[in-house]
C-alpha positions in Angstrom: 0.0 0.0 0.0 2.9 2.4 0.9 4.4 1.8 -2.5 1.2 2.5 -4.3 0.8 5.8 -2.4 4.4 6.8 -3.1 4.0 6.0 -6.8 0.8 8.1 -6.9 2.5 11.0 -5.2 5.5 10.8 -7.6 3.2 10.7 -10.6 1.2 13.7 -9.4 4.3 15.8 -9.1 5.4 15.1 -12.7 5.5 18.3 -14.7 5.3 20.5 -11.6 7.9 23.2 -11.1 8.4 23.6 -7.4 10.0 27.0 -7.9 7.4 28.5 -10.2 4.6 30.9 -9.1 1.7 29.7 -11.2 -1.2 31.7 -12.6 -4.4 30.7 -10.7 -6.2 29.2 -13.7 -3.1 27.2 -14.7 -2.6 25.9 -11.1 -6.3 24.8 -10.9 -6.0 22.9 -14.2 -2.9 21.1 -13.1 -4.5 20.1 -9.8 -7.7 18.9 -11.5 -5.6 16.7 -13.9 -3.8 15.1 -11.0 -6.8 14.6 -8.7 -7.1 10.9 -9.4 -8.1 9.6 -5.9 -11.2 7.4 -5.6 -13.0 10.3 -3.9 -13.8 13.9 -4.9 -10.7 15.7 -3.6 -10.9 19.0 -1.9 -9.1 22.0 -3.4 -7.4 23.9 -0.6 -5.8 27.4 -0.5 -3.2 28.4 2.1 -2.1 32.1 2.6 1.0 32.9 4.6 0.4 36.4 6.1 2.7 39.0 7.5 1.1 39.0 11.0 1.8 37.7 14.4 -1.5 36.4 15.9 -0.1 36.5 19.4 -0.8 40.2 19.3 -4.5 41.2 19.5 -4.2 43.9 16.8 -2.8 41.3 14.3 -5.5 38.7 14.5 -7.1 37.8 11.2 -10.6 36.3 11.4 -13.7 36.3 9.3 -16.2 34.5 7.2 -16.8 34.4 3.5 -19.6 33.1 1.4 -18.1 31.2 -1.5 -20.1 32.0 -4.7 -20.1 28.3 -5.8 -20.3 26.6 -2.4 -17.8 24.2 -0.9 -19.1 21.0 -2.3 -19.3 19.7 1.2 -22.4 18.6 3.1 -22.0 20.9 6.1 -23.7 19.6 9.3 -25.0 22.6 11.3 -25.9 22.6 15.0 -28.0 25.5 16.5 -28.4 26.4 20.1 -31.9 28.0 20.3 -35.2 27.7 22.1 -38.9 27.9 21.1 -39.6 29.9 17.9 -35.9 30.4 17.1 -35.4 26.6 17.4 -38.3 26.1 14.9 -36.8 28.6 12.5 -33.5 26.8 12.6 -35.1 23.4 11.9 -37.1 24.9 9.0 -33.9 26.4 7.5 -32.3 22.9 7.5 -30.3 22.8 10.7 -29.2 19.2 11.5 -29.2 19.5 15.3 -31.2 22.0 17.3 -31.3 22.2 21.1 -30.6 24.0 24.3 -29.6 22.4 27.6 -30.0 19.0 26.0 -27.5 19.9 23.2 -25.1 21.3 25.8 -25.1 17.9 27.5 -24.5 16.1 24.3 -21.5 18.3 23.4 -20.0 17.9 26.9 -20.0 14.2 26.4 -17.8 14.7 23.3 -20.5 13.9 20.9 -19.9 16.5 18.2 -21.7 15.3 15.1 -21.6 18.7 13.3 -19.2 20.9 11.4 -20.5 24.4 12.3 -22.2 25.8 15.4 -24.7 28.7 15.6 -26.3 30.2 18.7 -28.9 32.9 19.4 -27.5 35.7 21.7 -29.6 34.6 24.7 -28.1 31.1 24.6 -24.5 32.3 24.9 -24.3 32.1 28.8 -25.2 28.4 28.3 -22.9 27.9 25.3 -20.1 29.6 27.1 -19.7 26.5 29.2 -18.5 24.7 26.1 -15.5 26.9 25.4 -13.0 24.2 26.3 -14.7 21.7 23.9 -15.7 23.9 21.0 -12.9 26.5 21.2 -10.0 24.2 20.2 -12.0 22.9 17.3 -12.7 26.4 16.0 -16.5 25.9 16.5 -17.3 28.4 19.3 -20.1 30.7 18.1 -18.9 34.3 17.6 -20.8 37.4 16.6 -17.9 38.6 14.5 -18.4 35.8 12.0 -22.1 35.7 12.2 -22.6 32.5 14.2 -24.1 34.4 17.2 -27.2 35.9 15.7 -31.0 36.2 16.2 -31.4 35.5 12.4 -30.7 31.8 12.8 -32.4 30.9 9.5 -30.1 33.1 7.5 -27.0 31.8 9.3 -28.0 28.2 8.7 -28.7 28.8 5.0 -25.3 30.6 4.7 -23.5 27.7 6.4 -25.2 25.2 4.2 -24.7 27.3 1.1 -20.9 27.8 1.2 -20.0 30.0 4.2 -16.4 29.4 5.2 -15.0 30.7 8.4 -11.3 31.5 8.6 -8.8 32.2 11.4 -5.1 32.8 11.2 -3.0 30.1 13.0 0.1 30.6 15.1 2.5 30.5 12.1 0.5 33.3 10.4 -1.2 30.9 8.0 -4.9 31.1 6.9 -6.2 28.1 5.0 -9.5 26.7 3.8 -11.2 24.2 1.5 -12.6 26.2 -1.5 -14.3 23.6 -3.5 -13.9 20.1 -5.0 -11.8 18.8 -7.9 -15.0 18.1 -9.7 -15.8 21.8 -9.9 -15.0 23.4 -13.2 -12.0 25.8 -13.4 -14.1 29.0 -13.5 -16.1 28.0 -10.3 -12.8 27.2 -8.4 -11.2 30.5 -9.6 -14.2 32.4 -8.4 -14.1 30.7 -5.0 -10.4 31.2 -4.5 -10.6 34.8 -5.4 -13.5 35.4 -3.1 -11.6 33.7 -0.2 -8.5 35.7 -0.9 -10.4 39.0 -1.2 -12.1 38.3 2.2 -8.7 37.6 3.8 -7.2 40.8 2.4 -10.2 42.9 3.6 -9.7 41.4 7.1 -6.2 42.9 7.3 -5.8 44.0 10.9 -4.6 47.4 12.0 -1.4 46.0 13.4 -0.2 44.4 10.2 2.9 46.1 8.9 4.8 45.6 5.6 3.9 42.9 3.2 0.6 41.4 4.3 0.2 38.5 1.8 3.6 36.8 1.7 2.9 33.5 0.0 -0.1 31.7 -1.4 -0.3 28.0 -2.3 -3.0 25.8 -3.8 -3.3 22.0 -3.4 -5.7 19.1 -3.5 -6.2 16.5 -0.8 -3.8 13.9 -2.4 -2.0 16.2 -4.8 1.0 18.5 -4.8 1.1 22.0 -3.5 1.5 24.8 -6.1 2.8 28.2 -5.4 0.5 31.0 -6.8 1.3 34.4 -8.2 -0.6 36.6 -5.7 -1.3 39.1 -8.5 -3.7 36.5 -10.1 -5.9 36.4 -7.0 -7.5 39.8 -7.4 -11.2 39.6 -7.6 
């Protein structure tokens, strides 16, 4: 099995120049040609930023609605009561609850990808910080996951909303579609994501903000991108 994987990796890298900065469209075509796994590979973008997230004024965080969706079936959990709970269910939320949902999460049963809460539920949801925080799932008003309009938030999450947050090394990354998407759809998604990250530039960022950008597929090689081709 190891030999098969090594052979596939070697083949996927054929014709790739590790030192070249590719045009976005060219990079996508190369990745699509090499996405030969038995599943629909995810196309991922990684942006190395000139920030130090240890400083509060250099934190980069936000959410972007990808114009062509992510290609993923996103499971959404909503903390809400009464009428708001019904609104969430009607909008397509996979799990809806209050104290009962808190108990489920505290047991480590996290069968969802994104978490939304109404403002009145936050004192309750706050107890889950140690569980949801490390997974990047803690509801936050800055990215629209603490809101009274739970229906819109659920639909956005299901429709292609991607939350991003810079990591310790100054890198922001996200899945921006599937290898089965056509080139134009992936280009639009990558540009939308990059544009959102640029707009989220913090006040404390100095000098060159976007240092490096790379595009890859789940099982494929990583390609350096020319940042100039990312402009929306």
